[in-house]
FIVO-972801 format. One record per residue: residue number from 1; residue in three letters; z, y, x of N, C-alpha, C in turn. Coordinates in steps of 0.1 Angstrom, whole numbers. Layout:
% FIVO-972801
<atom NUM; "ALA"; <Z; Y; X>; <Z; Y; X>; <Z; Y; X>> ...
***
This chain:
% FIVO-972801
<atom 1; "MET"; <40; 179; 155>; <47; 183; 144>; <60; 176; 143>> <atom 2; "ASN"; <71; 184; 140>; <85; 178; 139>; <86; 170; 127>> <atom 3; "SER"; <96; 161; 128>; <99; 152; 116>; <107; 160; 106>> <atom 4; "VAL"; <107; 155; 94>; <114; 162; 83>; <122; 152; 74>> <atom 5; "ASP"; <133; 157; 69>; <141; 150; 60>; <139; 155; 46>> <atom 6; "ILE"; <137; 147; 37>; <134; 151; 23>; <146; 146; 14>> <atom 7; "ILE"; <152; 155; 7>; <164; 151; -1>; <161; 154; -16>> <atom 8; "ILE"; <163; 144; -24>; <160; 145; -39>; <173; 140; -46>> <atom 9; "VAL"; <179; 148; -54>; <190; 144; -62>; <185; 140; -76>> <atom 10; "ASN"; <187; 128; -80>; <182; 123; -93>; <193; 121; -103>> <atom 11; "TYR"; <191; 125; -115>; <200; 121; -126>; <191; 119; -139>> <atom 12; "ASN"; <189; 107; -142>; <181; 103; -154>; <167; 110; -154>> <atom 13; "SER"; <161; 111; -143>; <148; 117; -142>; <138; 108; -134>> <atom 14; "THR"; <141; 95; -135>; <133; 85; -127>; <118; 85; -129>> <atom 15; "ASP"; <114; 87; -142>; <100; 88; -145>; <93; 99; -137>> <atom 16; "TYR"; <100; 111; -137>; <95; 122; -130>; <95; 119; -115>> <atom 17; "LEU"; <106; 113; -110>; <108; 110; -96>; <97; 101; -90>> <atom 18; "ILE"; <93; 92; -98>; <82; 83; -93>; <69; 91; -90>> <atom 19; "LYS"; <66; 101; -99>; <54; 109; -97>; <57; 119; -85>> <atom 20; "CYS"; <69; 123; -84>; <72; 132; -72>; <70; 125; -59>> <atom 21; "LEU"; <76; 113; -58>; <74; 105; -46>; <60; 102; -43>> <atom 22; "GLU"; <52; 99; -53>; <38; 97; -50>; <31; 109; -44>> <atom 23; "SER"; <35; 121; -49>; <29; 133; -44>; <34; 136; -30>> <atom 24; "ILE"; <46; 132; -27>; <51; 134; -13>; <43; 126; -3>> <atom 25; "TYR"; <42; 113; -6>; <34; 104; 3>; <20; 109; 4>> <atom 26; "ASP"; <14; 114; -6>; <0; 119; -5>; <-1; 132; 3>> <atom 27; "SER"; <10; 139; 4>; <10; 152; 12>; <14; 150; 26>> <atom 28; "LEU"; <22; 140; 29>; <28; 139; 43>; <18; 138; 54>> <atom 29; "GLY"; <7; 130; 51>; <-3; 127; 62>; <4; 120; 74>> <atom 30; "ASP"; <3; 126; 86>; <8; 120; 98>; <22; 125; 101>> <atom 31; "ILE"; <28; 133; 92>; <41; 139; 94>; <52; 128; 92>> <atom 32; "SER"; <61; 126; 101>; <72; 117; 100>; <83; 122; 91>> <atom 33; "ALA"; <87; 114; 81>; <97; 118; 71>; <107; 107; 68>> <atom 34; "ASN"; <119; 112; 66>; <129; 103; 60>; <132; 108; 46>> <atom 35; "ILE"; <131; 100; 36>; <133; 104; 22>; <146; 98; 17>> <atom 36; "PHE"; <155; 107; 13>; <168; 104; 7>; <168; 107; -7>> <atom 37; "VAL"; <170; 97; -16>; <173; 99; -30>; <187; 96; -33>> <atom 38; "GLN"; <194; 107; -37>; <208; 105; -41>; <209; 105; -56>> <atom 39; "ASP"; <212; 93; -62>; <212; 91; -76>; <226; 92; -82>> <atom 40; "ASN"; <227; 101; -91>; <240; 104; -97>; <243; 96; -110>> <atom 41; "ASP"; <243; 83; -108>; <247; 73; -118>; <237; 74; -130>> <atom 42; "SER"; <224; 74; -127>; <214; 74; -138>; <214; 61; -146>> <atom 43; "ASP"; <210; 61; -158>; <209; 49; -166>; <194; 46; -171>> <atom 44; "ASP"; <185; 51; -163>; <170; 49; -167>; <163; 41; -157>> <atom 45; "ASP"; <170; 30; -152>; <164; 20; -143>; <159; 26; -130>> <atom 46; "VAL"; <168; 32; -123>; <165; 38; -110>; <161; 28; -99>> <atom 47; "THR"; <164; 15; -102>; <160; 4; -93>; <145; 3; -91>> <atom 48; "ARG"; <138; 9; -100>; <123; 10; -98>; <119; 17; -85>> <atom 49; "ILE"; <127; 26; -81>; <124; 33; -69>; <123; 24; -56>> <atom 50; "SER"; <133; 16; -55>; <133; 7; -44>; <122; -3; -44>> <atom 51; "GLU"; <118; -7; -56>; <107; -16; -57>; <93; -10; -54>> <atom 52; "LEU"; <92; 3; -58>; <79; 10; -56>; <78; 16; -42>> <atom 53; "PHE"; <89; 21; -37>; <90; 28; -24>; <101; 22; -15>> <atom 54; "PRO"; <98; 11; -9>; <109; 4; -1>; <114; 12; 10>> <atom 55; "ASP"; <106; 22; 15>; <111; 30; 27>; <120; 42; 23>> <atom 56; "VAL"; <121; 44; 10>; <130; 55; 5>; <145; 50; 6>> <atom 57; "LEU"; <153; 59; 12>; <168; 55; 13>; <175; 60; 1>> <atom 58; "ILE"; <179; 51; -8>; <185; 55; -20>; <199; 52; -21>> <atom 59; "THR"; <207; 62; -24>; <222; 60; -26>; <225; 61; -41>> <atom 60; "GLY"; <231; 51; -46>; <235; 51; -60>; <250; 55; -62>> <atom 61; "ASN"; <253; 66; -67>; <267; 70; -69>; <272; 64; -82>> <atom 62; "THR"; <285; 62; -82>; <291; 56; -94>; <295; 66; -105>> <atom 63; "TYR"; <292; 79; -102>; <294; 89; -112>; <286; 101; -109>> <atom 64; "ASN"; <284; 110; -118>; <276; 122; -115>; <285; 132; -108>> <atom 65; "MET"; <283; 133; -95>; <291; 142; -87>; <285; 156; -86>> <atom 66; "GLY"; <274; 159; -92>; <268; 172; -92>; <258; 173; -81>> <atom 67; "PHE"; <250; 184; -81>; <239; 186; -72>; <243; 189; -58>> <atom 68; "ALA"; <252; 199; -56>; <256; 202; -43>; <262; 191; -35>> <atom 69; "ALA"; <272; 184; -42>; <278; 173; -35>; <269; 162; -31>> <atom 70; "ALA"; <259; 159; -40>; <249; 149; -37>; <240; 153; -25>> <atom 71; "VAL"; <236; 165; -25>; <228; 170; -14>; <236; 169; -1>> <atom 72; "ASN"; <249; 172; -1>; <257; 171; 11>; <258; 157; 16>> <atom 73; "GLN"; <258; 147; 6>; <258; 133; 10>; <247; 130; 19>> <atom 74; "ALA"; <235; 134; 15>; <223; 132; 23>; <223; 140; 36>> <atom 75; "LEU"; <227; 152; 36>; <227; 160; 48>; <236; 154; 59>> <atom 76; "LYS"; <246; 147; 55>; <255; 140; 65>; <248; 128; 71>> <atom 77; "GLN"; <238; 123; 64>; <231; 111; 70>; <218; 116; 77>> <atom 78; "SER"; <213; 127; 74>; <200; 132; 80>; <202; 138; 93>> <atom 79; "PHE"; <190; 140; 100>; <191; 145; 114>; <179; 153; 118>> <atom 80; "SER"; <168; 153; 110>; <156; 160; 115>; <158; 175; 116>> <atom 81; "PRO"; <149; 182; 123>; <150; 196; 125>; <148; 204; 112>> <atom 82; "TYR"; <141; 198; 102>; <139; 205; 90>; <143; 196; 78>> <atom 83; "VAL"; <149; 202; 68>; <153; 196; 55>; <145; 202; 44>> <atom 84; "VAL"; <139; 193; 35>; <133; 198; 23>; <141; 193; 11>> <atom 85; "LEU"; <146; 202; 3>; <152; 199; -9>; <141; 199; -20>> <atom 86; "LEU"; <141; 189; -29>; <131; 188; -40>; <138; 184; -52>> <atom 87; "ASN"; <135; 190; -63>; <139; 184; -76>; <130; 172; -79>> <atom 88; "PRO"; <136; 162; -87>; <127; 151; -90>; <116; 154; -99>> <atom 89; "ASP"; <117; 165; -107>; <106; 169; -116>; <97; 179; -110>> <atom 90; "THR"; <93; 176; -97>; <84; 185; -90>; <72; 176; -85>> <atom 91; "TYR"; <61; 183; -82>; <49; 176; -77>; <44; 185; -66>> <atom 92; "VAL"; <43; 180; -53>; <39; 189; -42>; <24; 187; -40>> <atom 93; "GLU"; <17; 198; -36>; <3; 198; -33>; <1; 191; -19>> <atom 94; "LYS"; <-12; 187; -17>; <-15; 179; -5>; <-12; 185; 8>> <atom 95; "VAL"; <-13; 198; 9>; <-11; 205; 22>; <3; 210; 24>> <atom 96; "PHE"; <11; 207; 15>; <24; 214; 14>; <32; 213; 27>> <atom 97; "PHE"; <35; 200; 32>; <43; 198; 43>; <37; 204; 56>> <atom 98; "GLU"; <25; 202; 58>; <18; 207; 70>; <19; 223; 70>> <atom 99; "CYS"; <17; 229; 59>; <17; 243; 58>; <31; 249; 61>> <atom 100; "VAL"; <41; 244; 54>; <54; 250; 55>; <60; 247; 69>> <atom 101; "LEU"; <58; 235; 74>; <64; 232; 87>; <57; 240; 98>> <atom 102; "HIS"; <44; 243; 97>; <37; 251; 107>; <43; 265; 106>> <atom 103; "TYR"; <45; 270; 95>; <51; 284; 94>; <65; 284; 100>> <atom 104; "MET"; <73; 274; 97>; <87; 274; 103>; <86; 273; 118>> <atom 105; "GLU"; <77; 266; 124>; <75; 264; 138>; <71; 278; 144>> <atom 106; "LYS"; <63; 285; 137>; <58; 298; 143>; <68; 310; 140>> <atom 107; "ASN"; <78; 307; 132>; <87; 318; 129>; <102; 313; 130>> <atom 108; "PRO"; <107; 313; 143>; <120; 306; 146>; <132; 314; 140>> <atom 109; "ASP"; <129; 326; 135>; <141; 334; 129>; <142; 331; 114>> <atom 110; "VAL"; <134; 323; 108>; <134; 320; 94>; <143; 307; 92>> <atom 111; "GLY"; <153; 309; 83>; <162; 298; 81>; <158; 290; 68>> <atom 112; "ILE"; <153; 297; 58>; <149; 290; 46>; <135; 295; 41>> <atom 113; "VAL"; <127; 286; 37>; <114; 290; 31>; <114; 284; 17>> <atom 114; "GLY"; <109; 292; 7>; <107; 287; -6>; <92; 289; -10>> <atom 115; "PRO"; <85; 279; -14>; <71; 280; -17>; <68; 287; -30>> <atom 116; "LYS"; <56; 289; -33>; <52; 293; -47>; <55; 281; -56>> <atom 117; "ILE"; <62; 284; -67>; <65; 273; -77>; <58; 276; -90>> <atom 118; "LEU"; <50; 267; -94>; <42; 268; -107>; <48; 261; -118>> <atom 119; "ASN"; <47; 266; -130>; <50; 259; -142>; <39; 249; -145>> <atom 120; "ARG"; <41; 240; -154>; <31; 230; -157>; <18; 236; -162>> <atom 121; "ASP"; <18; 248; -168>; <6; 254; -172>; <-1; 263; -162>> <atom 122; "GLY"; <5; 262; -149>; <-2; 270; -138>; <4; 284; -136>> <atom 123; "SER"; <12; 288; -145>; <18; 302; -143>; <29; 301; -132>> <atom 124; "VAL"; <32; 312; -126>; <41; 313; -115>; <56; 315; -120>> <atom 125; "GLN"; <65; 306; -115>; <79; 308; -118>; <85; 319; -110>> <atom 126; "GLY"; <95; 325; -115>; <102; 335; -107>; <112; 329; -98>> <atom 127; "SER"; <108; 322; -88>; <116; 314; -80>; <122; 321; -68>> <atom 128; "ALA"; <118; 333; -65>; <123; 341; -54>; <129; 354; -60>> <atom 129; "ARG"; <142; 356; -57>; <149; 366; -64>; <158; 374; -55>> <atom 130; "SER"; <163; 386; -60>; <173; 393; -54>; <187; 387; -58>> <atom 131; "PHE"; <197; 389; -50>; <210; 384; -53>; <215; 390; -66>> <atom 132; "PRO"; <220; 381; -75>; <223; 386; -88>; <234; 397; -89>> <atom 133; "THR"; <233; 405; -99>; <242; 416; -102>; <247; 413; -116>> <atom 134; "PRO"; <257; 420; -121>; <260; 419; -136>; <249; 420; -145>> <atom 135; "LEU"; <239; 429; -142>; <228; 431; -150>; <219; 419; -151>> <atom 136; "THR"; <220; 410; -141>; <211; 398; -142>; <214; 389; -154>> <atom 137; "ALA"; <226; 390; -159>; <230; 383; -171>; <221; 387; -183>> <atom 138; "PHE"; <216; 399; -183>; <207; 404; -194>; <192; 404; -190>> <atom 139; "PHE"; <190; 405; -177>; <176; 406; -172>; <172; 395; -162>> <atom 140; "GLY"; <178; 383; -164>; <174; 372; -155>; <161; 366; -159>> <atom 141; "ARG"; <157; 356; -151>; <144; 350; -153>; <141; 345; -167>> <atom 142; "ASN"; <151; 339; -173>; <150; 333; -186>; <157; 340; -197>> <atom 143; "SER"; <162; 352; -195>; <169; 359; -205>; <160; 364; -216>> <atom 144; "PHE"; <167; 367; -227>; <159; 371; -239>; <153; 385; -236>> <atom 145; "LEU"; <160; 394; -230>; <154; 407; -227>; <142; 407; -218>> <atom 146; "THR"; <143; 398; -208>; <131; 396; -200>; <119; 390; -207>> <atom 147; "ARG"; <122; 381; -216>; <111; 375; -224>; <105; 386; -234>> <atom 148; "TRP"; <113; 394; -239>; <108; 405; -249>; <102; 416; -241>> <atom 149; "PHE"; <107; 420; -229>; <102; 431; -221>; <100; 426; -207>> <atom 150; "PRO"; <89; 418; -205>; <88; 412; -192>; <85; 421; -180>> <atom 151; "ASP"; <80; 433; -183>; <76; 442; -172>; <86; 453; -170>> <atom 152; "ASN"; <99; 451; -174>; <109; 461; -173>; <113; 462; -158>> <atom 153; "ARG"; <118; 474; -154>; <121; 477; -140>; <132; 468; -135>> <atom 154; "ILE"; <142; 465; -143>; <154; 457; -138>; <149; 443; -135>> <atom 155; "THR"; <141; 437; -144>; <136; 423; -141>; <127; 423; -129>> <atom 156; "ARG"; <119; 433; -127>; <110; 434; -115>; <118; 435; -102>> <atom 157; "GLN"; <130; 442; -103>; <138; 442; -91>; <146; 429; -88>> <atom 158; "ASN"; <147; 421; -99>; <154; 409; -97>; <145; 397; -93>> <atom 159; "ILE"; <134; 396; -100>; <124; 385; -97>; <114; 390; -88>> <atom 160; "LEU"; <115; 386; -75>; <107; 392; -64>; <93; 386; -63>> <atom 161; "THR"; <91; 375; -70>; <77; 369; -69>; <67; 378; -75>> <atom 162; "THR"; <72; 388; -84>; <62; 398; -90>; <57; 407; -79>> <atom 163; "ARG"; <63; 408; -67>; <59; 417; -57>; <49; 410; -47>> <atom 164; "SER"; <48; 397; -49>; <39; 389; -40>; <25; 391; -43>> <atom 165; "ASP"; <17; 392; -32>; <2; 392; -34>; <-4; 378; -34>> <atom 166; "GLY"; <5; 368; -34>; <0; 354; -34>; <-4; 349; -21>> <atom 167; "ILE"; <-3; 357; -10>; <-7; 352; 3>; <4; 355; 14>> <atom 168; "THR"; <9; 367; 14>; <18; 372; 24>; <32; 368; 22>> <atom 169; "PRO"; <38; 361; 32>; <52; 358; 31>; <61; 370; 30>> <atom 170; "ILE"; <71; 370; 21>; <80; 382; 20>; <95; 377; 21>> <atom 171; "ALA"; <103; 386; 27>; <117; 383; 28>; <124; 386; 14>> <atom 172; "VAL"; <132; 377; 10>; <139; 378; -3>; <154; 374; 0>> <atom 173; "ASP"; <162; 376; -11>; <176; 373; -10>; <178; 358; -11>> <atom 174; "TRP"; <171; 351; -21>; <173; 337; -23>; <161; 331; -30>> <atom 175; "VAL"; <159; 318; -27>; <148; 310; -33>; <154; 298; -41>> <atom 176; "SER"; <146; 293; -50>; <151; 283; -59>; <153; 269; -51>> <atom 177; "GLY"; <164; 263; -55>; <167; 250; -49>; <158; 239; -54>> <atom 178; "ALA"; <149; 242; -64>; <140; 232; -69>; <131; 228; -58>> <atom 179; "CYS"; <128; 237; -48>; <121; 234; -36>; <124; 244; -25>> <atom 180; "MET"; <131; 240; -15>; <134; 249; -3>; <133; 240; 10>> <atom 181; "VAL"; <128; 247; 20>; <127; 241; 33>; <137; 248; 42>> <atom 182; "VAL"; <146; 240; 48>; <157; 246; 55>; <158; 241; 69>> <atom 183; "ARG"; <160; 251; 78>; <161; 247; 92>; <174; 241; 95>> <atom 184; "ARG"; <175; 230; 103>; <187; 223; 106>; <197; 233; 113>> <atom 185; "LYS"; <192; 241; 122>; <201; 250; 129>; <207; 260; 120>> <atom 186; "ALA"; <200; 264; 109>; <206; 273; 100>; <218; 267; 92>> <atom 187; "ILE"; <216; 254; 89>; <226; 246; 82>; <238; 245; 91>> <atom 188; "LYS"; <236; 242; 104>; <248; 241; 113>; <255; 255; 114>> <atom 189; "ASP"; <248; 266; 113>; <255; 279; 113>; <262; 282; 100>> <atom 190; "ALA"; <256; 279; 89>; <262; 283; 76>; <271; 273; 69>> <atom 191; "GLY"; <269; 260; 73>; <276; 249; 67>; <268; 243; 55>> <atom 192; "PHE"; <274; 232; 49>; <267; 226; 38>; <268; 234; 26>> <atom 193; "MET"; <263; 228; 15>; <264; 235; 2>; <278; 235; -3>> <atom 194; "ASP"; <281; 245; -11>; <295; 247; -16>; <296; 237; -28>> <atom 195; "GLU"; <304; 227; -27>; <305; 217; -38>; <313; 221; -50>> <atom 196; "ARG"; <318; 234; -50>; <325; 239; -61>; <315; 243; -72>> <atom 197; "PHE"; <302; 244; -68>; <291; 246; -78>; <286; 232; -82>> <atom 198; "PHE"; <289; 228; -94>; <285; 215; -99>; <270; 214; -100>> <atom 199; "MET"; <264; 224; -106>; <250; 226; -107>; <247; 240; -111>> <atom 200; "TYR"; <235; 245; -106>; <231; 259; -108>; <238; 269; -98>> <atom 201; "TRP"; <231; 278; -93>; <236; 289; -84>; <240; 285; -70>> <atom 202; "GLU"; <241; 272; -68>; <245; 267; -54>; <234; 271; -44>> <atom 203; "ASP"; <221; 272; -49>; <210; 276; -40>; <211; 291; -37>> <atom 204; "ALA"; <215; 300; -46>; <217; 314; -43>; <229; 316; -33>> <atom 205; "ASP"; <239; 308; -35>; <251; 309; -26>; <247; 304; -12>> <atom 206; "TRP"; <239; 293; -11>; <235; 288; 2>; <226; 298; 10>> <atom 207; "CYS"; <217; 303; 2>; <208; 313; 8>; <216; 326; 13>> <atom 208; "LYS"; <226; 330; 5>; <234; 341; 9>; <242; 338; 22>> <atom 209; "ARG"; <248; 326; 23>; <255; 323; 35>; <246; 321; 47>> <atom 210; "ILE"; <235; 315; 45>; <225; 314; 56>; <220; 328; 61>> <atom 211; "SER"; <218; 337; 51>; <214; 350; 55>; <225; 357; 62>> <atom 212; "LEU"; <237; 356; 58>; <249; 362; 65>; <251; 356; 79>> <atom 213; "SER"; <245; 344; 81>; <246; 338; 95>; <235; 343; 104>> <atom 214; "GLY"; <226; 352; 99>; <216; 358; 107>; <202; 353; 106>> <atom 215; "TRP"; <200; 344; 96>; <187; 338; 94>; <179; 345; 82>> <atom 216; "LYS"; <166; 345; 83>; <158; 351; 72>; <156; 341; 61>> <atom 217; "VAL"; <155; 346; 49>; <151; 338; 37>; <138; 343; 32>> <atom 218; "VAL"; <128; 334; 31>; <114; 339; 29>; <107; 332; 17>> <atom 219; "CYS"; <101; 339; 9>; <92; 334; -1>; <78; 332; 5>> <atom 220; "PHE"; <73; 320; 5>; <61; 316; 12>; <50; 312; 2>> <atom 221; "PRO"; <42; 321; -3>; <32; 317; -14>; <20; 310; -9>> <atom 222; "GLN"; <18; 307; 3>; <6; 301; 8>; <5; 286; 5>> <atom 223; "THR"; <15; 280; 0>; <15; 266; -5>; <24; 266; -18>> <atom 224; "SER"; <22; 255; -26>; <29; 255; -39>; <33; 241; -43>> <atom 225; "ILE"; <42; 241; -52>; <46; 229; -59>; <45; 232; -74>> <atom 226; "VAL"; <44; 221; -82>; <46; 223; -97>; <60; 218; -101>> <atom 227; "HIS"; <67; 226; -109>; <80; 222; -113>; <79; 221; -128>> <atom 228; "TYR"; <81; 208; -133>; <79; 206; -147>; <91; 210; -156>> <atom 229; "VAL"; <102; 213; -149>; <114; 218; -156>; <118; 210; -168>> <atom 230; "GLY"; <128; 202; -166>; <132; 193; -177>; <141; 183; -171>> <atom 231; "GLY"; <135; 173; -165>; <142; 163; -158>; <155; 159; -166>> <atom 232; "SER"; <166; 162; -160>; <179; 157; -166>; <185; 168; -175>> <atom 233; "SER"; <183; 181; -172>; <191; 191; -180>; <187; 191; -194>> <atom 234; "ASP"; <175; 188; -198>; <171; 188; -212>; <178; 178; -220>> <atom 235; "LYS"; <184; 168; -214>; <190; 157; -221>; <205; 160; -224>> <atom 236; "LEU"; <211; 170; -217>; <224; 174; -220>; <225; 189; -221>> <atom 237; "ILE"; <220; 195; -232>; <218; 209; -233>; <232; 216; -232>> <atom 238; "ILE"; <242; 212; -239>; <255; 219; -239>; <261; 219; -225>> <atom 239; "ARG"; <261; 207; -219>; <267; 206; -205>; <259; 215; -196>> <atom 240; "SER"; <246; 215; -197>; <237; 223; -188>; <240; 238; -189>> <atom 241; "VAL"; <240; 243; -202>; <243; 257; -204>; <257; 261; -199>> <atom 242; "PHE"; <267; 252; -202>; <280; 255; -197>; <281; 256; -182>> <atom 243; "GLU"; <275; 246; -175>; <275; 246; -160>; <268; 258; -155>> <atom 244; "PHE"; <257; 262; -161>; <250; 274; -157>; <259; 286; -157>> <atom 245; "HIS"; <266; 288; -168>; <274; 300; -169>; <287; 299; -161>> <atom 246; "LYS"; <293; 287; -160>; <304; 286; -151>; <301; 289; -136>> <atom 247; "SER"; <290; 284; -132>; <286; 286; -118>; <282; 301; -116>> <atom 248; "CYS"; <277; 307; -126>; <273; 321; -126>; <286; 330; -123>> <atom 249; "TYR"; <297; 327; -130>; <309; 334; -128>; <315; 330; -114>> <atom 250; "ARG"; <314; 318; -110>; <319; 314; -97>; <312; 322; -86>> <atom 251; "LEU"; <299; 324; -87>; <292; 331; -77>; <296; 346; -77>> <atom 252; "PHE"; <298; 352; -89>; <302; 365; -89>; <316; 367; -83>> <atom 253; "ASP"; <325; 358; -87>; <339; 358; -82>; <340; 356; -67>> <atom 254; "LYS"; <331; 348; -61>; <331; 345; -47>; <327; 357; -39>> <atom 255; "TYR"; <318; 366; -44>; <313; 377; -35>; <316; 390; -40>> <atom 256; "ALA"; <323; 392; -52>; <327; 405; -57>; <337; 412; -48>> <atom 257; "LYS"; <333; 424; -44>; <342; 432; -35>; <348; 443; -44>> <atom 258; "PHE"; <359; 448; -39>; <365; 460; -45>; <356; 472; -45>> <atom 259; "PRO"; <354; 479; -56>; <361; 479; -68>; <355; 470; -79>> <atom 260; "LEU"; <344; 464; -76>; <338; 455; -86>; <347; 444; -90>> <atom 261; "SER"; <355; 439; -81>; <363; 427; -84>; <374; 430; -95>> <atom 262; "ILE"; <377; 443; -97>; <386; 447; -107>; <382; 443; -121>> <atom 263; "VAL"; <369; 443; -123>; <363; 440; -136>; <360; 426; -138>> <atom 264; "SER"; <366; 417; -130>; <363; 403; -131>; <366; 397; -145>> <atom 265; "PRO"; <378; 401; -151>; <380; 396; -165>; <369; 400; -175>> <atom 266; "LEU"; <364; 413; -173>; <353; 417; -182>; <341; 409; -180>> <atom 267; "ILE"; <337; 407; -167>; <326; 399; -164>; <327; 385; -170>> <atom 268; "LEU"; <339; 379; -169>; <341; 366; -174>; <339; 366; -189>> <atom 269; "GLY"; <343; 376; -196>; <341; 377; -210>; <327; 379; -214>> <atom 270; "VAL"; <319; 387; -207>; <305; 388; -209>; <298; 375; -207>> <atom 271; "ILE"; <301; 368; -197>; <294; 355; -194>; <298; 345; -205>> <atom 272; "ALA"; <310; 345; -210>; <314; 336; -221>; <306; 340; -234>> <atom 273; "LEU"; <305; 352; -237>; <297; 357; -248>; <282; 352; -247>> <atom 274; "ARG"; <277; 354; -235>; <263; 350; -232>; <262; 335; -234>> <atom 275; "PHE"; <271; 327; -230>; <271; 313; -232>; <270; 309; -246>> <atom 276; "PHE"; <278; 315; -255>; <277; 311; -269>; <265; 317; -276>> <atom 277; "PHE"; <260; 328; -271>; <248; 334; -276>; <236; 325; -273>> <atom 278; "VAL"; <235; 320; -261>; <224; 311; -257>; <225; 298; -265>> <atom 279; "LEU"; <237; 292; -266>; <238; 280; -274>; <234; 282; -289>> <atom 280; "PHE"; <237; 294; -294>; <233; 297; -308>; <218; 297; -310>> <atom 281; "PHE"; <211; 304; -301>; <197; 305; -302>; <190; 292; -299>> <atom 282; "ARG"; <196; 284; -290>; <190; 271; -287>; <191; 261; -299>> <atom 283; "SER"; <201; 264; -307>; <203; 255; -319>; <194; 258; -331>> <atom 284; "LEU"; <188; 270; -330>; <179; 274; -341>; <166; 265; -342>> 
***
């Protein structure tokens, strides 16, 4: 079995990170791994990581440089044939690494694999999706319309985990950066993450570029992780919501072709309205 590099970007999520690392070591078995923690200037005593896990390579940044830039830091140091990105607020099951690496070895045309991602209550997150369209603003995974009408046709077309039988791998447009397994050769073809995305939507962009480079992106439900969702973003709600919508527009602007590009100002206005709408309802 090939070695693997595991990259975790941490920002004030050290309590979660400790549990995440414990689950990683429980799951690795005989698999050789290099674990990189890129800490974006946390103030919750991240030095605990070095004390508890001396083999973890931890880089302490002097400011919060964002998710994509921190991932790229580790990518420049890493070298294994496979890279696993994990959020610090995740917990991997015991067979995770063996299962996903075996699949990647058997399917050399696959560039990225995303496992089944579970919420803390055991429900399935919509972590595998179609590339976003303007309608995604209204029918995305966490949008109000999706919550009110969860079985609507537009949401089903966007959230592709609803098509999974829970066993068979399926090709998708993109998978969540909360957990993705990436082939090193695919990274060499597509390049590193786009650091213009401070946080959010950099995973969709990376999957898009890797797909355009000729690699498959696959939702792989035969193994899973738990994503507790919270970590650092819950602590900075306004910043988190702002960055989500800013990155959403950046993704649209990056890939919009004529004639859709003509309506960019309208799309920007809609995204801005959605930003204030989300903030209003979160303040209630």
